[in-house]
C-alpha positions as CSV (number, residue, x, y, z in Angstrom):
1,Y,0.5,7.9,13.3
2,D,-1.9,7.2,10.5
3,E,-1.4,3.0,9.5
4,Y,-2.8,0.0,6.4
5,F,-3.3,-3.5,7.1
6,R,-3.6,-6.1,4.7
7,C,-4.4,-9.5,6.3
8,L,-1.7,-12.2,4.5
9,T,-3.1,-15.1,6.4
10,G,-5.0,-16.1,9.8
11,S,-7.5,-12.9,11.3
12,L,-7.4,-10.1,12.9
13,T,-10.1,-8.3,15.2
14,I,-9.9,-4.7,15.7
15,R,-12.4,-3.6,18.3
16,S,-12.3,0.3,18.0
17,G,-15.6,3.3,18.4
18,G,-17.9,0.0,19.5
19,K,-17.6,-1.3,16.5
20,K,-15.5,-4.7,15.9
21,Y,-13.6,-4.8,12.7
22,V,-12.6,-8.5,11.5
23,M,-9.9,-9.1,8.8
24,K,-9.4,-12.1,6.4
25,P,-7.2,-13.1,4.2
26,G,-6.6,-10.3,0.9
27,D,-8.6,-7.9,3.4
28,G,-7.3,-4.5,4.0
29,I,-7.9,-1.6,6.6
30,W,-7.2,1.8,6.8
31,L,-6.6,3.4,10.5
32,P,-6.1,7.4,10.6
33,R,-4.0,8.9,13.1
34,D,-5.3,9.0,17.0
35,T,-7.8,6.0,16.6
36,K,-8.0,4.4,19.9
37,L,-8.4,0.5,19.3
38,T,-7.7,-3.0,20.6
39,Y,-5.8,-5.2,18.8
40,Q,-7.0,-9.3,18.9
41,A,-5.4,-11.8,16.6
42,K,-5.5,-15.7,16.0
43,A,-2.5,-18.1,16.4
44,K,-0.5,-17.7,12.5
45,T,-1.8,-14.6,11.6
46,S,0.3,-12.7,9.7
47,L,-0.3,-9.3,8.1
48,M,1.6,-6.4,5.9
49,F,1.7,-2.9,7.3
50,A,2.9,0.6,6.6
51,I,2.7,3.6,9.3
52,Y,3.3,7.0,8.6
53,P,5.8,8.6,10.1
54,A,8.0,5.8,9.9
55,D,9.6,7.6,12.7
56,W,6.7,8.5,15.3
57,R,8.3,7.7,18.5
58,G,11.7,9.7,17.5
59,V,9.0,12.6,16.9
60,E,7.9,11.8,20.1
61,K,10.8,11.7,21.9
62,R,11.8,15.6,20.6
63,G,8.8,16.3,21.5
64,G,6.7,17.4,18.8
65,K,3.6,15.5,17.3
66,P,4.0,13.7,13.9
67,K,2.6,16.0,11.5
68,V,0.2,14.3,10.0
69,A,-2.4,16.0,7.5
70,S,-5.4,13.1,7.3
71,H,-8.8,13.2,5.5
72,K,-11.0,14.9,7.5
73,N,-12.4,12.0,7.2
74,K,-11.2,10.3,9.9
75,A,-12.6,6.7,10.1
76,I,-11.9,3.4,9.9
77,K,-12.6,2.6,6.5
78,L,-12.5,-2.2,5.7
79,I,-11.9,-3.5,2.6
80,R,-13.2,-6.6,1.9
81,K,-11.0,-8.8,-0.2
82,G,-14.0,-9.9,-3.1
83,K,-15.2,-6.0,-2.7
84,R,-11.8,-4.3,-3.9
85,A,-12.7,-2.3,-7.2
86,F,-9.3,-2.8,-9.7
87,G,-9.0,0.5,-12.3
88,Q,-7.1,-0.2,-15.7
89,F,-3.5,1.5,-15.4
90,W,-1.2,-0.4,-18.2
91,G,-2.4,-2.4,-21.1
92,P,-3.0,-3.8,-23.2
93,P,-1.5,-5.9,-24.5
94,G,-2.0,-7.5,-21.1
95,Y,-2.4,-5.0,-18.1
96,C,-1.8,-3.7,-15.0
97,K,-4.5,-3.0,-12.9
98,I,-4.4,-1.2,-9.6
99,G,-6.7,-1.4,-6.3
100,R,-6.3,1.7,-4.5
101,D,-7.5,0.8,-0.8
102,V,-5.8,4.0,0.6
103,D,-6.1,6.8,-2.2
104,V,-7.0,10.7,-2.3
105,D,-9.7,11.0,-0.9
106,I,-9.0,8.6,2.6
107,S,-5.5,10.2,3.4
108,T,-2.4,12.9,2.5
109,T,-0.3,10.0,3.7
110,L,0.2,7.4,3.1
111,G,-1.1,5.7,-0.6
112,C,-2.0,1.6,-0.2
113,G,-3.7,-1.5,-1.6
114,M,-2.8,-4.1,-4.7
115,S,-2.0,-4.1,-7.8
116,R,-2.3,-6.9,-10.7
117,F,0.2,-7.6,-13.8
118,R,-0.1,-10.3,-16.9
119,N,1.4,-10.2,-19.9
120,V,3.1,-7.0,-19.9
121,K,6.4,-4.7,-19.8
122,F,5.9,-1.4,-19.8
123,P,8.6,1.7,-18.1
124,W,7.6,3.4,-15.1
125,T,9.0,6.3,-13.1
126,V,8.2,5.9,-9.5
127,H,7.5,10.1,-8.5
128,Y,7.0,8.3,-5.2
129,D,8.4,6.4,-2.3
130,E,7.3,2.7,-3.4
131,Y,7.0,-0.6,-1.1
132,F,6.1,-3.7,-2.8
133,Y,5.3,-7.5,-0.8
134,G,4.2,-9.9,-3.4
135,L,1.2,-11.9,-3.0
136,K,1.5,-14.6,-5.7
137,G,3.1,-15.5,-9.3
138,T,6.6,-12.8,-9.7
139,L,6.5,-9.3,-10.6
140,I,9.9,-8.5,-12.0
141,I,11.5,-5.0,-11.6
142,H,14.4,-3.5,-13.6
143,V,16.3,-1.3,-12.5
144,R,19.1,0.3,-13.7
145,G,20.4,-3.2,-15.7
146,K,19.4,-5.3,-12.7
147,K,16.1,-8.0,-12.4
148,Y,14.6,-7.5,-8.8
149,P,11.8,-11.2,-9.8
150,I,9.1,-10.3,-6.4
151,K,7.9,-13.5,-5.5
152,P,5.1,-14.2,-2.9
153,G,6.7,-13.4,0.4
154,D,9.2,-10.4,-1.1
155,G,9.4,-7.0,0.0
156,I,11.3,-4.3,-2.1
157,W,11.6,-0.5,-1.8
158,L,12.0,2.2,-4.7
159,P,12.5,5.6,-3.1
160,A,11.3,8.4,-5.5
161,G,13.0,8.9,-8.6
162,T,13.1,5.9,-10.5
163,P,13.5,4.7,-13.6
164,M,11.6,0.9,-13.9
165,I,10.8,-1.4,-16.2
166,Y,7.6,-4.0,-14.5
167,E,7.4,-6.7,-16.2
168,A,4.9,-10.2,-15.7
169,G,4.7,-13.4,-17.8
170,N,1.9,-15.7,-18.2
171,T,0.4,-15.9,-14.9
172,E,-0.3,-13.0,-12.7
173,A,1.5,-11.7,-9.9
174,Q,0.3,-9.9,-7.3
175,V,2.0,-7.1,-5.1
176,A,0.1,-5.4,-2.0
177,Y,1.9,-2.4,-2.4
178,A,2.9,1.7,-0.5
179,I,4.1,5.3,-1.4
180,L,4.0,8.5,0.0
181,P,2.7,10.6,-1.2
182,V,-0.5,9.4,-2.3
183,N,-0.8,13.2,-3.4
184,W,2.1,12.9,-5.6
185,R,0.1,14.7,-8.4
186,Q,-0.5,17.2,-6.6
187,V,3.3,17.2,-4.9
188,A,4.4,17.5,-8.4
189,K,2.3,20.4,-10.0
190,K,2.9,22.2,-7.3
191,K,7.2,21.5,-7.7
192,K,6.6,22.8,-11.7
193,A,4.1,25.9,-10.9
């Protein structure tokens, strides 16, 4: 399967192909399918992770191989906390900024990264399945008249087609995310054609 980790606490070392990747809190790493590796974690290390396909064991049990069409670049990608590039998604006033650790340049399955929200309230409909994991502050997601406050350590699953409103106050809210498919814009264009 394709896999993404985000280090929350502690340290994770991954060894693969004679290289050593040491993750610290805030770092993310992309591991393409069929990567041969060894994990080594220190005590009290915690991670957020996403894999595709989620049912890879079931697929293999049924005698198949999970269908993963990863990008031709089969390299591991380590994203350091201080090197993550954020692009403006919404605002002003306020902002929603997205740091795309894994995007269409790397994967055709998962998209992963981090979003930052401050002083915003705006509508959006997800065109992909999405999972958020709260890192800092509080992001409120409104769905069909119900509020879902996402605080550090909280997670929320939003299926494709969910209309919602994102809301964040004066304190910056930060979430890690995983979406499927990462190429949702291309998929939507094909459906329209």
